[in-house]
ROZA-382195 format. One record per atom (N, C-alpha, C): residue number from 1; residue in three letters; atom name; x, y, z. Coordinates in Angstrom, 2 decimals. Layout:
N
   pos   code   site        px        py        pz
   NUM    ALA     CA         X         Y         Z
...
END
This chain:
156
   pos   code   site        px        py        pz
     1    MET      N     98.13     69.05    105.31
     1    MET     CA     98.52     69.53    104.14
     1    MET      C     97.91     70.98    103.44
     2    MET      N     96.84     71.14    103.66
     2    MET     CA     95.98     72.15    102.92
     2    MET      C     96.00     73.37    103.79
     3    LYS      N     95.66     73.21    104.79
     3    LYS     CA     96.08     74.17    106.11
     3    LYS      C     97.86     74.75    106.26
     4    ALA      N     98.67     73.75    105.91
     4    ALA     CA    100.10     74.30    105.63
     4    ALA      C     99.99     75.20    104.85
     5    VAL      N     99.52     74.74    103.84
     5    VAL     CA     99.68     75.53    102.44
     5    VAL      C     99.35     76.88    102.41
     6    LEU      N     98.19     76.94    103.44
     6    LEU     CA     97.46     78.12    103.29
     6    LEU      C     98.46     79.22    104.26
     7    VAL      N     98.50     78.50    105.36
     7    VAL     CA     99.25     79.55    106.59
     7    VAL      C    100.62     79.81    105.78
     8    GLU      N    101.33     79.17    105.28
     8    GLU     CA    102.19     79.81    104.49
     8    GLU      C    102.30     80.83    103.25
     9    GLU      N    101.04     80.39    102.67
     9    GLU     CA    100.74     81.83    101.85
     9    GLU      C    100.68     83.31    102.52
    10    LEU      N     99.78     83.12    103.98
    10    LEU     CA     99.59     84.11    105.12
    10    LEU      C    100.80     84.66    105.21
    11    LYS      N    101.62     83.50    105.70
    11    LYS     CA    103.11     84.16    105.99
    11    LYS      C    104.28     84.81    104.80
    12    SER      N    103.98     84.33    103.80
    12    SER     CA    104.50     85.15    102.92
    12    SER      C    104.10     86.50    102.33
    13    LEU      N    102.71     86.57    102.32
    13    LEU     CA    102.25     87.63    101.57
    13    LEU      C    102.49     88.95    103.17
    14    GLN      N    102.40     88.31    104.08
    14    GLN     CA    103.54     89.06    105.36
    14    GLN      C    104.51     89.78    104.98
    15    LYS      N    105.17     88.78    104.70
    15    LYS     CA    106.97     89.15    104.41
    15    LYS      C    107.14     90.38    103.50
    16    PHE      N    106.41     89.82    102.56
    16    PHE     CA    106.65     90.81    101.28
    16    PHE      C    105.87     92.25    101.14
    17    PHE      N    104.86     92.19    102.00
    17    PHE     CA    104.19     93.50    102.57
    17    PHE      C    105.18     94.38    103.36
    18    LEU      N    105.45     93.55    104.56
    18    LEU     CA    106.50     94.18    105.22
    18    LEU      C    108.04     94.48    104.67
    19    ASN      N    108.41     93.97    103.52
    19    ASN     CA    109.67     93.87    102.94
    19    ASN      C    109.68     95.17    102.53
    20    THR      N    108.05     95.64    101.52
    20    THR     CA    107.89     96.61    100.86
    20    THR      C    108.15     97.87    101.54
    21    VAL      N    106.85     97.96    102.76
    21    VAL     CA    107.10     99.04    103.25
    21    VAL      C    107.91     99.59    104.45
    22    SER      N    109.21     98.48    104.47
    22    SER     CA    110.17     98.96    105.40
    22    SER      C    110.74    100.10    105.34
    23    CYS      N    110.65    100.89    104.30
    23    CYS     CA    111.40    101.85    103.86
    23    CYS      C    110.65    103.24    104.66
    24    PHE      N    109.20    102.84    104.72
    24    PHE     CA    108.99    104.13    105.71
    24    PHE      C    108.80    104.07    107.33
    25    ALA      N    108.56    105.41    107.66
    25    ALA     CA    108.99    105.46    109.13
    25    ALA      C    107.70    106.14    109.46
    26    GLU      N    107.57    106.50    110.79
    26    GLU     CA    106.44    106.88    111.47
    26    GLU      C    105.84    108.25    111.07
    27    GLU      N    107.12    109.17    110.49
    27    GLU     CA    106.86    110.46    110.03
    27    GLU      C    106.40    110.41    108.52
    28    ASP      N    105.87    109.46    108.00
    28    ASP     CA    105.90    109.54    106.36
    28    ASP      C    104.37    108.94    106.98
    29    SER      N    103.31    108.78    108.08
    29    SER     CA    102.40    108.82    108.29
    29    SER      C    101.02    108.98    107.08
    30    SER      N    101.71    110.68    107.12
    30    SER     CA    100.68    111.67    106.20
    30    SER      C    100.74    111.81    104.61
    31    TYR      N    101.82    111.15    104.45
    31    TYR     CA    102.19    111.41    102.87
    31    TYR      C    101.07    110.81    101.99
    32    ARG      N    100.67    111.50    100.93
    32    ARG     CA     99.73    111.23     99.87
    32    ARG      C    100.10    112.05     98.85
    33    PRO      N    100.29    111.25     97.73
    33    PRO     CA    100.60    112.06     96.34
    33    PRO      C     99.65    112.81     96.05
    34    ASN      N     98.54    113.02     96.34
    34    ASN     CA     97.42    114.04     96.07
    34    ASN      C     96.35    113.93     97.06
    35    GLU      N     95.36    114.56     97.14
    35    GLU     CA     94.43    114.89     97.77
    35    GLU      C     93.25    113.83     97.99
    36    ASP      N     93.57    113.14     96.67
    36    ASP     CA     92.24    112.13     96.19
    36    ASP      C     92.80    110.99     96.50
    37    VAL      N     93.61    110.42     97.07
    37    VAL     CA     94.15    109.04     97.57
    37    VAL      C     94.62    108.76     98.96
    38    PHE      N     94.67    107.63     99.52
    38    PHE     CA     95.00    107.44    100.77
    38    PHE      C     96.19    108.07    101.40
    39    THR      N     96.40    107.99    102.46
    39    THR     CA     97.94    107.88    103.18
    39    THR      C     98.53    107.18    103.19
    40    VAL      N    100.05    107.28    103.49
    40    VAL     CA    100.12    105.76    104.06
    40    VAL      C     99.79    105.38    104.71
    41    ALA      N     99.46    105.72    106.06
    41    ALA     CA     98.93    105.33    107.26
    41    ALA      C     97.83    104.69    106.86
    42    GLN      N     96.59    105.37    105.86
    42    GLN     CA     95.55    104.79    105.71
    42    GLN      C     95.44    103.60    104.66
    43    LEU      N     96.50    103.31    104.11
    43    LEU     CA     96.84    102.37    102.88
    43    LEU      C     96.91    101.20    103.84
    44    VAL      N     97.74    101.11    104.63
    44    VAL     CA     98.41    100.23    105.82
    44    VAL      C     97.07     99.65    106.42
    45    GLY      N     96.68    100.98    107.00
    45    GLY     CA     95.48    100.39    107.82
    45    GLY      C     94.03     99.83    107.03
    46    HIS      N     93.92    100.03    105.95
    46    HIS     CA     93.18     99.23    104.84
    46    HIS      C     93.53     98.21    104.69
    47    VAL      N     94.83     97.69    104.40
    47    VAL     CA     95.06     96.13    104.42
    47    VAL      C     95.01     95.52    105.55
    48    ALA      N     95.30     95.85    106.79
    48    ALA     CA     95.08     95.41    107.85
    48    ALA      C     93.63     95.22    108.18
    49    GLU      N     92.85     96.18    107.78
    49    GLU     CA     91.24     95.86    108.38
    49    GLU      C     90.97     94.97    107.14
    50    THR      N     91.42     94.75    106.21
    50    THR     CA     90.63     93.73    105.21
    50    THR      C     90.87     92.25    105.45
    51    LEU      N     92.14     92.20    106.20
    51    LEU     CA     91.89     90.54    106.39
    51    LEU      C     91.02     89.84    107.62
    52    PRO      N     90.77     90.87    108.36
    52    PRO     CA     89.75     90.27    109.22
    52    PRO      C     87.91     90.31    108.60
    53    TRP      N     87.99     91.38    107.26
    53    TRP     CA     87.20     91.39    106.54
    53    TRP      C     86.80     89.96    105.88
    54    PHE      N     87.87     89.87    105.46
    54    PHE     CA     87.78     88.80    104.06
    54    PHE      C     87.48     87.35    105.29
    55    ILE      N     88.28     86.75    106.19
    55    ILE     CA     87.69     85.98    107.13
    55    ILE      C     86.46     85.94    107.69
    56    GLU      N     85.88     86.90    108.34
    56    GLU     CA     84.62     87.00    108.40
    56    GLU      C     83.84     86.65    107.35
    57    GLY      N     83.80     87.13    106.26
    57    GLY     CA     83.10     86.98    105.07
    57    GLY      C     82.92     85.48    104.76
    58    ALA      N     83.64     84.83    104.81
    58    ALA     CA     84.23     83.49    104.55
    58    ALA      C     83.90     82.58    105.41
    59    PHE      N     84.15     82.76    106.67
    59    PHE     CA     83.66     81.80    107.88
    59    PHE      C     83.01     82.23    108.86
    60    GLY      N     82.62     83.62    108.98
    60    GLY     CA     82.11     84.00    109.96
    60    GLY      C     80.26     84.04    109.51
    61    GLU      N     79.46     84.29    110.70
    61    GLU     CA     78.17     84.17    110.90
    61    GLU      C     77.75     85.81    109.96
    62    LYS      N     78.49     86.90    110.22
    62    LYS     CA     77.95     87.84    109.73
    62    LYS      C     78.12     88.06    108.17
    63    GLY      N     79.32     87.82    107.63
    63    GLY     CA     79.55     87.35    106.20
    63    GLY      C     79.87     88.77    105.71
    64    PHE      N     80.37     88.95    104.68
    64    PHE     CA     80.87     90.61    104.42
    64    PHE      C     79.98     91.76    104.50
    65    ASP      N     80.86     92.70    105.41
    65    ASP     CA     80.24     93.94    105.72
    65    ASP      C     80.46     94.83    104.39
    66    MET      N     79.67     94.84    103.84
    66    MET     CA     79.51     95.64    102.41
    66    MET      C     79.07     97.05    102.67
    67    ASP      N     79.10     97.74    104.01
    67    ASP     CA     78.87     99.35    104.34
    67    ASP      C     79.83    100.01    103.65
    68    SER      N     80.20    100.81    102.73
    68    SER     CA     80.69    101.97    102.23
    68    SER      C     80.94    102.96    103.11
    69    ASP      N     80.09    103.46    104.05
    69    ASP     CA     79.75    104.50    104.22
    69    ASP      C     80.90    104.48    105.51
    70    GLY      N     80.48    103.00    106.37
    70    GLY     CA     81.09    102.91    107.72
    70    GLY      C     82.63    102.65    107.14
    71    PHE      N     82.64    102.43    106.02
    71    PHE     CA     84.42    102.17    105.29
    71    PHE      C     85.05    103.98    105.38
    72    LYS      N     84.34    104.66    104.79
    72    LYS     CA     84.85    106.10    104.88
    72    LYS      C     85.44    106.58    105.87
    73    GLU      N     84.51    106.13    106.88
    73    GLU     CA     84.28    106.76    108.27
    73    GLU      C     85.68    106.07    108.80
    74    ARG      N     85.56    104.83    108.85
    74    ARG     CA     87.13    104.07    109.39
    74    ARG      C     88.28    104.43    108.96
    75    ILE      N     88.17    104.52    107.60
    75    ILE     CA     89.33    105.28    106.71
    75    ILE      C     90.34    106.44    107.51
    76    LYS      N     89.57    107.31    108.07
    76    LYS     CA     90.29    109.06    108.76
    76    LYS      C     91.12    108.53    110.10
    77    LYS      N     90.55    106.93    110.62
    77    LYS     CA     91.01    106.85    112.04
    77    LYS      C     92.45    107.03    112.06
    78    TYR      N     92.99    106.03    110.42
    78    TYR     CA     94.36    105.85    110.65
    78    TYR      C     95.64    106.63    110.09
    79    VAL      N     96.05    107.28    111.03
    79    VAL     CA     96.68    108.38    111.18
    79    VAL      C     98.65    107.92    111.49
    80    SER      N     98.43    106.82    112.21
    80    SER     CA     99.99    106.20    112.40
    80    SER      C    100.47    105.09    111.67
    81    PHE      N    101.47    105.19    111.13
    81    PHE     CA    102.05    104.04    110.29
    81    PHE      C    102.31    103.04    110.93
    82    ASP      N    103.05    103.35    112.26
    82    ASP     CA    103.53    102.18    113.14
    82    ASP      C    102.40    101.38    113.74
    83    ALA      N    101.24    101.89    114.17
    83    ALA     CA     99.79    101.34    114.59
    83    ALA      C     99.17    100.59    113.56
    84    CYS      N     99.19    100.81    112.60
    84    CYS     CA     98.44     99.90    111.32
    84    CYS      C     99.40     99.02    111.18
    85    ILE      N    100.83     98.98    111.03
    85    ILE     CA    101.82     97.82    110.68
    85    ILE      C    101.34     96.63    112.25
    86    ASN      N    101.43     97.69    113.24
    86    ASN     CA    100.91     96.30    114.14
    86    ASN      C     99.82     95.60    113.88
    87    ASP      N     98.52     96.88    113.41
    87    ASP     CA     97.24     95.83    113.29
    87    ASP      C     97.37     95.06    112.34
    88    PHE      N     97.98     95.28    111.24
    88    PHE     CA     98.54     94.22    110.08
    88    PHE      C     99.13     92.99    110.91
    89    LYS      N    100.12     93.23    111.63
    89    LYS     CA    100.77     91.62    112.09
    89    LYS      C     99.69     91.02    112.51
    90    LYS      N     98.94     91.77    113.58
    90    LYS     CA     98.04     91.11    114.48
    90    LYS      C     96.91     90.16    113.98
    91    ASN      N     96.49     91.19    112.73
    91    ASN     CA     95.30     90.48    111.95
    91    ASN      C     95.86     89.36    111.00
    92    VAL      N     97.21     89.36    110.10
    92    VAL     CA     97.95     88.26    109.99
    92    VAL      C     98.01     87.07    110.92
    93    SER      N     98.37     87.41    112.11
    93    SER     CA     98.39     86.33    113.09
    93    SER      C     97.41     85.65    113.33
    94    ASP      N     96.09     86.54    113.58
    94    ASP     CA     94.64     85.76    113.79
    94    ASP      C     94.07     85.09    112.62
    95    ALA      N     94.39     85.84    111.23
    95    ALA     CA     93.92     84.64    109.97
    95    ALA      C     94.65     83.46    110.27
    96    ILE      N     95.69     83.55    110.44
    96    ILE     CA     96.41     82.00    110.58
    96    ILE      C     95.96     81.21    111.81
    97    GLU      N     95.80     81.91    112.88
    97    GLU     CA     95.00     81.05    114.12
    97    GLU      C     93.73     80.19    113.63
    98    LYS      N     92.79     81.19    112.86
    98    LYS     CA     91.40     80.95    112.42
    98    LYS      C     91.60     79.50    111.32
    99    ILE      N     92.32     79.56    110.25
    99    ILE     CA     92.57     78.71    109.63
    99    ILE      C     93.15     77.40    110.05
   100    ASN      N     93.97     77.45    110.94
   100    ASN     CA     94.70     76.13    112.00
   100    ASN      C     93.32     75.93    112.76
   101    SER      N     92.46     76.64    113.28
   101    SER     CA     91.16     75.95    113.97
   101    SER      C     90.31     75.34    112.99
   102    LEU      N     90.19     75.26    111.46
   102    LEU     CA     88.91     74.97    110.57
   102    LEU      C     89.48     73.73    110.40
   103    SER      N     88.40     72.74    109.97
   103    SER     CA     88.60     71.16    109.30
   103    SER      C     88.83     71.26    108.05
   104    GLU      N     89.01     70.17    107.23
   104    GLU     CA     89.17     70.49    105.67
   104    GLU      C     88.10     70.80    105.03
   105    GLU      N     86.80     70.13    105.80
   105    GLU     CA     85.47     70.14    105.19
   105    GLU      C     84.85     71.53    105.70
   106    GLU      N     85.35     72.46    106.28
   106    GLU     CA     85.28     73.69    106.65
   106    GLU      C     85.64     74.91    105.65
   107    LEU      N     86.81     74.38    105.37
   107    LEU     CA     88.17     75.16    104.32
   107    LEU      C     87.34     75.11    103.02
   108    MET      N     86.80     73.59    102.63
   108    MET     CA     86.18     73.65    101.08
   108    MET      C     84.68     73.38    100.84
   109    ALA      N     84.12     73.99    102.10
   109    ALA     CA     82.43     74.18    101.90
   109    ALA      C     82.63     75.33    101.01
   110    PRO      N     81.80     75.74    100.04
   110    PRO     CA     81.58     77.30     99.35
   110    PRO      C     81.14     78.18     99.77
   111    ILE      N     81.64     79.33     99.66
   111    ILE     CA     81.46     80.69    100.02
   111    ILE      C     79.93     81.54     99.65
   112    THR      N     79.28     81.68    100.51
   112    THR     CA     78.00     82.34    100.33
   112    THR      C     77.63     83.26    100.11
   113    GLY      N     78.16     84.24    100.28
   113    GLY     CA     78.22     85.88    100.57
   113    GLY      C     78.67     86.52     99.12
   114    GLU      N     78.56     87.78     98.90
   114    GLU     CA     78.64     88.01     97.54
   114    GLU      C     79.80     87.97     97.12
   115    ILE      N     80.87     88.29     97.84
   115    ILE     CA     82.40     88.07     97.25
   115    ILE      C     82.78     86.62     97.18
   116    MET      N     83.44     86.41     96.06
   116    MET     CA     84.12     85.31     95.69
   116    MET      C     82.75     83.89     95.72
   117    LYS      N     81.76     84.26     95.76
   117    LYS     CA     80.23     83.16     95.66
   117    LYS      C     80.50     81.95     94.94
   118    GLY      N     80.37     81.11     95.76
   118    GLY     CA     80.35     79.99     95.34
   118    GLY      C     82.07     78.89     95.64
   119    ALA      N     82.63     79.88     95.70
   119    ALA     CA     84.43     79.48     95.34
   119    ALA      C     84.55     78.58     96.96
   120    PRO      N     85.63     77.62     97.20
   120    PRO     CA     85.62     77.07     98.45
   120    PRO      C     86.37     78.11     99.01
   121    LYS      N     85.88     78.16    100.46
   121    LYS     CA     86.59     79.11    101.37
   121    LYS      C     87.61     79.34    101.50
   122    MET      N     88.51     78.17    101.06
   122    MET     CA     90.10     78.51    101.39
   122    MET      C     90.59     79.42    100.62
   123    THR      N     89.84     79.65     99.42
   123    THR     CA     90.35     80.30     98.27
   123    THR      C     90.01     81.87     98.69
   124    ILE      N     90.05     81.97     99.74
   124    ILE     CA     89.41     83.41    100.10
   124    ILE      C     91.18     84.06    100.44
   125    ILE      N     91.83     83.32    100.92
   125    ILE     CA     93.53     83.38    101.11
   125    ILE      C     94.13     83.94     99.71
   126    SER      N     93.49     83.38     98.67
   126    SER     CA     94.21     84.07     97.54
   126    SER      C     93.62     85.72     97.40
   127    GLY      N     92.19     85.59     97.50
   127    GLY     CA     91.96     87.26     97.95
   127    GLY      C     92.52     88.03     98.59
   128    ILE      N     92.96     87.69     99.60
   128    ILE     CA     93.98     88.28    100.92
   128    ILE      C     94.96     88.76    100.37
   129    SER      N     95.84     87.65     99.75
   129    SER     CA     97.03     87.47     98.78
   129    SER      C     96.84     88.78     97.67
   130    ASP      N     96.06     88.74     96.71
   130    ASP     CA     95.77     89.60     95.97
   130    ASP      C     95.48     90.90     96.46
   131    HIS      N     94.83     91.18     97.43
   131    HIS     CA     94.37     92.39     97.79
   131    HIS      C     95.57     93.46     98.20
   132    THR      N     96.37     92.81     99.44
   132    THR     CA     97.54     92.57     99.95
   132    THR      C     98.52     93.36     99.03
   133    ALA      N     98.93     92.40     97.72
   133    ALA     CA    100.02     92.77     96.67
   133    ALA      C     99.42     94.31     95.88
   134    HIS      N     98.19     94.37     95.73
   134    HIS     CA     97.42     95.40     94.99
   134    HIS      C     98.24     96.81     95.84
   135    HIS      N     97.89     96.84     97.14
   135    HIS     CA     98.28     97.86     97.73
   135    HIS      C     99.62     98.00     98.37
   136    ARG      N    100.51     96.95     98.28
   136    ARG     CA    101.79     96.67     98.34
   136    ARG      C    102.73     97.55     97.15
   137    GLY      N    101.83     97.24     95.89
   137    GLY     CA    102.25     97.94     94.95
   137    GLY      C    102.10     99.28     94.88
   138    ALA      N    101.19     99.76     95.51
   138    ALA     CA    100.68    101.49     95.49
   138    ALA      C    101.86    102.13     96.46
   139    LEU      N    102.14    101.36     97.54
   139    LEU     CA    102.61    102.03     98.43
   139    LEU      C    104.47    101.96     98.01
   140    ALA      N    104.57    100.92     97.39
   140    ALA     CA    105.71    101.36     96.53
   140    ALA      C    105.90    102.29     95.35
   141    VAL      N    104.92    102.74     94.85
   141    VAL     CA    104.87    103.62     94.24
   141    VAL      C    105.09    104.95     94.83
   142    TYR      N    104.19    104.79     96.13
   142    TYR     CA    104.34    106.30     97.01
   142    TYR      C    105.89    106.12     97.25
   143    ALA      N    106.71    105.30     98.01
   143    ALA     CA    107.90    105.18     98.64
   143    ALA      C    108.74    106.13     97.35
   144    ARG      N    108.69    105.75     96.20
   144    ARG     CA    109.36    106.23     95.07
   144    ARG      C    109.25    107.63     94.93
   145    LEU      N    107.63    107.95     94.99
   145    LEU     CA    107.56    109.27     94.50
   145    LEU      C    108.31    110.40     95.67
   146    MET      N    108.55    109.90     96.95
   146    MET     CA    109.07    110.39     97.99
   146    MET      C    110.79    110.03     98.04
   147    GLY      N    111.05    109.60     96.87
   147    GLY     CA    113.01    109.51     96.97
   147    GLY      C    113.30    108.13     97.47
   148    LYS      N    112.30    107.56     98.18
   148    LYS     CA    112.79    106.64     98.68
   148    LYS      C    112.98    104.95     97.64
   149    THR      N    113.41    104.17     98.24
   149    THR     CA    113.73    102.95     97.46
   149    THR      C    113.18    101.64     97.95
   150    PRO      N    111.79    101.05     97.93
   150    PRO     CA    111.59    100.07     98.56
   150    PRO      C    112.21     98.66     98.38
   151    LYS      N    112.59     97.90     99.51
   151    LYS     CA    113.00     96.95    100.03
   151    LYS      C    112.13     95.85     98.54
   152    MET      N    113.09     94.83     97.84
   152    MET     CA    112.75     93.81     97.34
   152    MET      C    111.56     93.16     97.87
   153    PRO      N    110.23     92.70     97.48
   153    PRO     CA    109.51     92.20     98.73
   153    PRO      C    110.15     90.80     98.89
   154    TYR      N    110.37     90.30     97.83
   154    TYR     CA    110.75     88.81     97.78
   154    TYR      C    112.04     88.13     98.50
   155    ALA      N    113.02     89.48     98.86
   155    ALA     CA    114.16     89.14     99.35
   155    ALA      C    114.21     88.43    100.91
   156    ASP      N    114.97     88.32    101.10
   156    ASP     CA    115.39     87.81    102.83
   156    ASP      C    115.68     89.03    103.32
END
């Protein structure tokens, strides 16, 4: 039962994110409101890469990678909206597979890393959902600044 709820949360956050960003096209990849913020592709790439970051942080042996210099370099590689969307879909699928592979005991074990320390590991899905929603909102603002109307995230 617990796994089913977590998997549904991942499926829902994917649907909500993809609905919001469906107004973008590949040619929008490099748009950014100003030089101090990520491009459309970089925001989507960041959301995509954060899924395995959270999963590894909670359930992996390495824990949370807190290398901010590495992050600054990785973000530069995100130049294609379409490629980043594909990464996002794959990483959601991988997260679902990981959740399905875990026992209830593993899901309830406390997080030992710096992020969400002490909370049951299953709550990492809430962190993923919150982070994805945060950037989904930013992308909706980008869309409006471009004269586009993002789709209602919760619609079918």
